[in-house]
KELUM-504574 format. One record per residue (C-alpha): x, y negated, z negated; residue number from 1. Coordinates in nm, 2 decimals, decimal comma, padded with zeros to 4 digits, m for minus. Last residue first. Example, Ala and Ser with C-alpha at 12.3 -4.5 7.8 and 13.67 -1.06 7.14 Angstrom:
2
+--------+--------+--------+-----+
!     xx !     yy !     zz !   n !
+--------+--------+--------+-----+
!  01,37 !  00,11 ! m00,71 !   2 !
!  01,23 !  00,45 ! m00,78 !   1 !
+--------+--------+--------+-----+
END
This chain:
224
+--------+--------+--------+-----+
!     xx !     yy !     zz !   n !
+--------+--------+--------+-----+
!  05,77 ! m13,90 ! m09,80 ! 224 !
!  06,09 ! m13,95 ! m10,01 ! 223 !
!  06,35 ! m13,66 ! m09,97 ! 222 !
!  06,44 ! m13,56 ! m10,32 ! 221 !
!  06,78 ! m13,40 ! m10,41 ! 220 !
!  06,79 ! m13,21 ! m10,74 ! 219 !
!  07,15 ! m13,18 ! m10,87 ! 218 !
!  07,25 ! m12,92 ! m11,13 ! 217 !
!  07,58 ! m13,00 ! m11,31 ! 216 !
!  07,74 ! m12,73 ! m11,52 ! 215 !
!  07,92 ! m12,77 ! m11,85 ! 214 !
!  08,03 ! m12,48 ! m12,06 ! 213 !
!  07,97 ! m12,30 ! m12,39 ! 212 !
!  08,11 ! m11,94 ! m12,38 ! 211 !
!  07,95 ! m11,60 ! m12,34 ! 210 !
!  08,17 ! m11,30 ! m12,27 ! 209 !
!  08,01 ! m10,98 ! m12,13 ! 208 !
!  08,23 ! m10,67 ! m12,12 ! 207 !
!  08,23 ! m10,40 ! m11,86 ! 206 !
!  08,33 ! m10,03 ! m11,85 ! 205 !
!  08,06 ! m09,92 ! m12,09 ! 204 !
!  07,79 ! m10,06 ! m11,86 ! 203 !
!  07,48 ! m10,15 ! m12,06 ! 202 !
!  07,61 ! m10,50 ! m12,14 ! 201 !
!  07,66 ! m10,58 ! m11,78 ! 200 !
!  07,32 ! m10,46 ! m11,66 ! 199 !
!  07,15 ! m10,63 ! m11,96 ! 198 !
!  07,32 ! m10,96 ! m11,88 ! 197 !
!  07,20 ! m10,97 ! m11,52 ! 196 !
!  06,86 ! m11,14 ! m11,58 ! 195 !
!  07,04 ! m11,40 ! m11,79 ! 194 !
!  07,24 ! m11,53 ! m11,49 ! 193 !
!  07,62 ! m11,46 ! m11,47 ! 192 !
!  07,80 ! m11,77 ! m11,37 ! 191 !
!  08,14 ! m11,60 ! m11,38 ! 190 !
!  08,29 ! m11,28 ! m11,23 ! 189 !
!  08,58 ! m11,06 ! m11,33 ! 188 !
!  08,78 ! m10,76 ! m11,19 ! 187 !
!  08,60 ! m10,77 ! m10,86 ! 186 !
!  08,58 ! m10,49 ! m10,61 ! 185 !
!  08,53 ! m10,25 ! m10,90 ! 184 !
!  08,18 ! m10,15 ! m10,79 ! 183 !
!  08,01 ! m10,31 ! m11,09 ! 182 !
!  08,20 ! m10,63 ! m11,05 ! 181 !
!  08,13 ! m10,66 ! m10,67 ! 180 !
!  07,76 ! m10,58 ! m10,73 ! 179 !
!  07,74 ! m10,85 ! m10,99 ! 178 !
!  07,89 ! m11,11 ! m10,75 ! 177 !
!  07,66 ! m11,00 ! m10,47 ! 176 !
!  07,36 ! m11,03 ! m10,71 ! 175 !
!  07,47 ! m11,39 ! m10,81 ! 174 !
!  07,49 ! m11,51 ! m10,45 ! 173 !
!  07,74 ! m11,78 ! m10,38 ! 172 !
!  08,07 ! m11,59 ! m10,38 ! 171 !
!  08,37 ! m11,81 ! m10,41 ! 170 !
!  08,69 ! m11,60 ! m10,42 ! 169 !
!  08,99 ! m11,64 ! m10,65 ! 168 !
!  09,27 ! m11,38 ! m10,60 ! 167 !
!  09,56 ! m11,34 ! m10,84 ! 166 !
!  09,85 ! m11,11 ! m10,74 ! 165 !
!  10,12 ! m10,99 ! m10,97 ! 164 !
!  09,91 ! m10,99 ! m11,29 ! 163 !
!  10,15 ! m10,93 ! m11,58 ! 162 !
!  10,23 ! m11,30 ! m11,59 ! 161 !
!  10,59 ! m11,40 ! m11,63 ! 160 !
!  10,71 ! m11,46 ! m11,99 ! 159 !
!  10,75 ! m11,84 ! m12,02 ! 158 !
!  10,98 ! m12,05 ! m11,82 ! 157 !
!  10,83 ! m11,90 ! m11,50 ! 156 !
!  11,09 ! m11,76 ! m11,26 ! 155 !
!  10,88 ! m11,46 ! m11,15 ! 154 !
!  10,59 ! m11,69 ! m11,05 ! 153 !
!  10,32 ! m11,44 ! m10,98 ! 152 !
!  10,13 ! m11,46 ! m10,65 ! 151 !
!  09,82 ! m11,66 ! m10,57 ! 150 !
!  09,55 ! m11,61 ! m10,31 ! 149 !
!  09,26 ! m11,86 ! m10,28 ! 148 !
!  08,94 ! m11,77 ! m10,10 ! 147 !
!  08,63 ! m11,98 ! m10,02 ! 146 !
!  08,78 ! m12,28 ! m09,83 ! 145 !
!  09,10 ! m12,10 ! m09,74 ! 144 !
!  09,44 ! m12,11 ! m09,91 ! 143 !
!  09,71 ! m11,85 ! m09,91 ! 142 !
!  10,04 ! m11,84 ! m10,10 ! 141 !
!  09,96 ! m12,05 ! m10,41 ! 140 !
!  10,22 ! m11,99 ! m10,67 ! 139 !
!  10,14 ! m11,86 ! m11,02 ! 138 !
!  10,26 ! m11,92 ! m11,38 ! 137 !
!  10,29 ! m12,30 ! m11,34 ! 136 !
!  10,59 ! m12,52 ! m11,25 ! 135 !
!  10,41 ! m12,69 ! m10,97 ! 134 !
!  10,45 ! m12,75 ! m10,59 ! 133 !
!  10,12 ! m12,76 ! m10,42 ! 132 !
!  10,18 ! m12,64 ! m10,06 ! 131 !
!  09,90 ! m12,75 ! m09,82 ! 130 !
!  09,81 ! m13,08 ! m09,99 ! 129 !
!  10,16 ! m13,18 ! m10,09 ! 128 !
!  10,29 ! m13,09 ! m09,74 ! 127 !
!  10,02 ! m13,30 ! m09,58 ! 126 !
!  10,11 ! m13,60 ! m09,81 ! 125 !
!  10,47 ! m13,58 ! m09,69 ! 124 !
!  10,71 ! m13,71 ! m09,95 ! 123 !
!  10,70 ! m13,92 ! m10,27 ! 122 !
!  10,46 ! m13,69 ! m10,45 ! 121 !
!  10,65 ! m13,38 ! m10,34 ! 120 !
!  10,99 ! m13,52 ! m10,46 ! 119 !
!  10,83 ! m13,63 ! m10,78 ! 118 !
!  10,72 ! m13,27 ! m10,84 ! 117 !
!  10,38 ! m13,25 ! m11,00 ! 116 !
!  10,29 ! m13,25 ! m11,37 ! 115 !
!  09,92 ! m13,18 ! m11,41 ! 114 !
!  09,70 ! m13,42 ! m11,61 ! 113 !
!  09,44 ! m13,26 ! m11,84 ! 112 !
!  09,66 ! m13,21 ! m12,15 ! 111 !
!  09,81 ! m13,55 ! m12,09 ! 110 !
!  09,45 ! m13,69 ! m12,11 ! 109 !
!  09,40 ! m13,54 ! m12,45 ! 108 !
!  09,73 ! m13,67 ! m12,57 ! 107 !
!  09,64 ! m14,03 ! m12,45 ! 106 !
!  09,29 ! m14,02 ! m12,60 ! 105 !
!  09,36 ! m14,32 ! m12,83 ! 104 !
!  09,49 ! m14,57 ! m12,57 ! 103 !
!  09,63 ! m14,89 ! m12,71 ! 102 !
!  09,66 ! m15,12 ! m12,40 ! 101 !
!  09,87 ! m15,11 ! m12,09 ! 100 !
!  10,01 ! m14,78 ! m12,20 !  99 !
!  10,39 ! m14,72 ! m12,23 !  98 !
!  10,52 ! m14,37 ! m12,19 !  97 !
!  10,88 ! m14,29 ! m12,28 !  96 !
!  11,03 ! m13,99 ! m12,11 !  95 !
!  11,33 ! m13,79 ! m12,25 !  94 !
!  11,49 ! m13,48 ! m12,10 !  93 !
!  11,64 ! m13,63 ! m11,78 !  92 !
!  11,73 ! m13,95 ! m11,96 !  91 !
!  11,54 ! m14,26 ! m12,09 !  90 !
!  11,31 ! m14,25 ! m11,79 !  89 !
!  11,05 ! m14,52 ! m11,87 !  88 !
!  10,70 ! m14,43 ! m11,78 !  87 !
!  10,42 ! m14,68 ! m11,70 !  86 !
!  10,06 ! m14,62 ! m11,80 !  85 !
!  09,75 ! m14,78 ! m11,66 !  84 !
!  09,45 ! m14,70 ! m11,88 !  83 !
!  09,31 ! m14,36 ! m11,82 !  82 !
!  08,99 ! m14,17 ! m11,73 !  81 !
!  08,90 ! m14,38 ! m11,43 !  80 !
!  09,26 ! m14,33 ! m11,31 !  79 !
!  09,19 ! m13,97 ! m11,23 !  78 !
!  09,01 ! m14,06 ! m10,90 !  77 !
!  09,33 ! m14,22 ! m10,76 !  76 !
!  09,40 ! m14,54 ! m10,59 !  75 !
!  09,76 ! m14,59 ! m10,49 !  74 !
!  09,92 ! m14,92 ! m10,59 !  73 !
!  10,07 ! m14,76 ! m10,89 !  72 !
!  09,98 ! m14,77 ! m11,26 !  71 !
!  09,65 ! m14,60 ! m11,20 !  70 !
!  09,69 ! m14,33 ! m11,47 !  69 !
!  09,73 ! m14,04 ! m11,23 !  68 !
!  10,00 ! m14,21 ! m11,02 !  67 !
!  10,20 ! m14,34 ! m11,32 !  66 !
!  10,17 ! m14,00 ! m11,50 !  65 !
!  10,29 ! m13,79 ! m11,21 !  64 !
!  10,58 ! m14,00 ! m11,08 !  63 !
!  10,71 ! m14,07 ! m11,43 !  62 !
!  10,67 ! m13,71 ! m11,55 !  61 !
!  10,86 ! m13,59 ! m11,24 !  60 !
!  11,14 ! m13,83 ! m11,31 !  59 !
!  11,16 ! m13,70 ! m11,67 !  58 !
!  11,30 ! m13,38 ! m11,53 !  57 !
!  11,19 ! m13,04 ! m11,39 !  56 !
!  11,46 ! m12,88 ! m11,17 !  55 !
!  11,37 ! m12,83 ! m10,81 !  54 !
!  11,34 ! m12,48 ! m10,67 !  53 !
!  11,02 ! m12,48 ! m10,46 !  52 !
!  10,81 ! m12,33 ! m10,74 !  51 !
!  10,93 ! m12,60 ! m10,98 !  50 !
!  11,20 ! m12,51 ! m11,24 !  49 !
!  11,19 ! m12,54 ! m11,62 !  48 !
!  11,52 ! m12,48 ! m11,79 !  47 !
!  11,49 ! m12,76 ! m12,05 !  46 !
!  11,16 ! m12,87 ! m12,20 !  45 !
!  11,10 ! m13,24 ! m12,24 !  44 !
!  11,12 ! m13,48 ! m12,54 !  43 !
!  10,83 ! m13,73 ! m12,53 !  42 !
!  10,83 ! m14,09 ! m12,65 !  41 !
!  10,50 ! m14,28 ! m12,70 !  40 !
!  10,45 ! m14,65 ! m12,67 !  39 !
!  10,13 ! m14,86 ! m12,69 !  38 !
!  10,06 ! m14,90 ! m13,06 !  37 !
!  10,42 ! m14,83 ! m13,16 !  36 !
!  10,69 ! m14,56 ! m13,13 !  35 !
!  10,45 ! m14,26 ! m13,14 !  34 !
!  10,64 ! m13,94 ! m13,14 !  33 !
!  10,66 ! m13,63 ! m12,92 !  32 !
!  10,79 ! m13,28 ! m12,91 !  31 !
!  10,86 ! m12,99 ! m12,67 !  30 !
!  10,70 ! m13,15 ! m12,37 !  29 !
!  10,64 ! m12,91 ! m12,08 !  28 !
!  10,40 ! m12,72 ! m12,32 !  27 !
!  10,39 ! m12,82 ! m12,68 !  26 !
!  10,07 ! m12,80 ! m12,88 !  25 !
!  09,78 ! m13,05 ! m12,92 !  24 !
!  09,55 ! m13,00 ! m13,22 !  23 !
!  09,30 ! m13,29 ! m13,24 !  22 !
!  09,15 ! m13,19 ! m12,90 !  21 !
!  09,05 ! m12,85 ! m13,04 !  20 !
!  09,01 ! m12,62 ! m12,74 !  19 !
!  09,22 ! m12,36 ! m12,92 !  18 !
!  09,49 ! m12,35 ! m12,64 !  17 !
!  09,51 ! m12,73 ! m12,63 !  16 !
!  09,82 ! m12,80 ! m12,42 !  15 !
!  10,08 ! m13,07 ! m12,39 !  14 !
!  10,30 ! m13,20 ! m12,11 !  13 !
!  10,10 ! m13,01 ! m11,85 !  12 !
!  10,18 ! m12,71 ! m11,62 !  11 !
!  10,07 ! m12,65 ! m11,26 !  10 !
!  09,98 ! m12,36 ! m11,04 !   9 !
!  09,75 ! m12,15 ! m11,27 !   8 !
!  09,62 ! m12,47 ! m11,44 !   7 !
!  09,52 ! m12,61 ! m11,10 !   6 !
!  09,29 ! m12,32 ! m11,01 !   5 !
!  09,09 ! m12,35 ! m11,33 !   4 !
!  09,08 ! m12,73 ! m11,29 !   3 !
!  08,95 ! m12,70 ! m10,93 !   2 !
!  08,66 ! m12,47 ! m11,05 !   1 !
+--------+--------+--------+-----+
END
């Protein structure tokens, strides 16, 4: 769930729109080349602006990647998926990533690591938590535990989204989710149980999409 929210607010150096991890495509990076076993050089997109008005530069790549990869003194959850990676700022539009050891899944990890404003990362931690400052297609304007409201980023470097307001709401009960979809209160729902498939498929105004996903189900046992 967090990843789906993050990708509306943040962008990444590369993307994998087909889901094939052997086929990265440009995003905030326009091109890249491997210099040696541990060094990669990335050319960065021009004209990208963070939600709070800062220009996107290689300094933001340095701050984001070094923090995420465990190259700083700050402990992060994401570092378990990386090897420590330092970033050399060649110029505003060129960043050179140097991994501690050869790291085959580098591009895949970059496709899963949001680029955050260096100014925000170095500033007030509370501000970063409450006002995520990305370059993505939507801005977070309201944040509660079960409801996130986003508005379109009209200055997005791509064509701005046609959806002007995007609301994510957590609804625990499957029947309540289905009722919201059928009534038009919700435009889309997920985690549709098998017993509800027939209802969705039998409604000409609805479409059922089935994709492979990962879901963890935990069983907690109290001994005795």
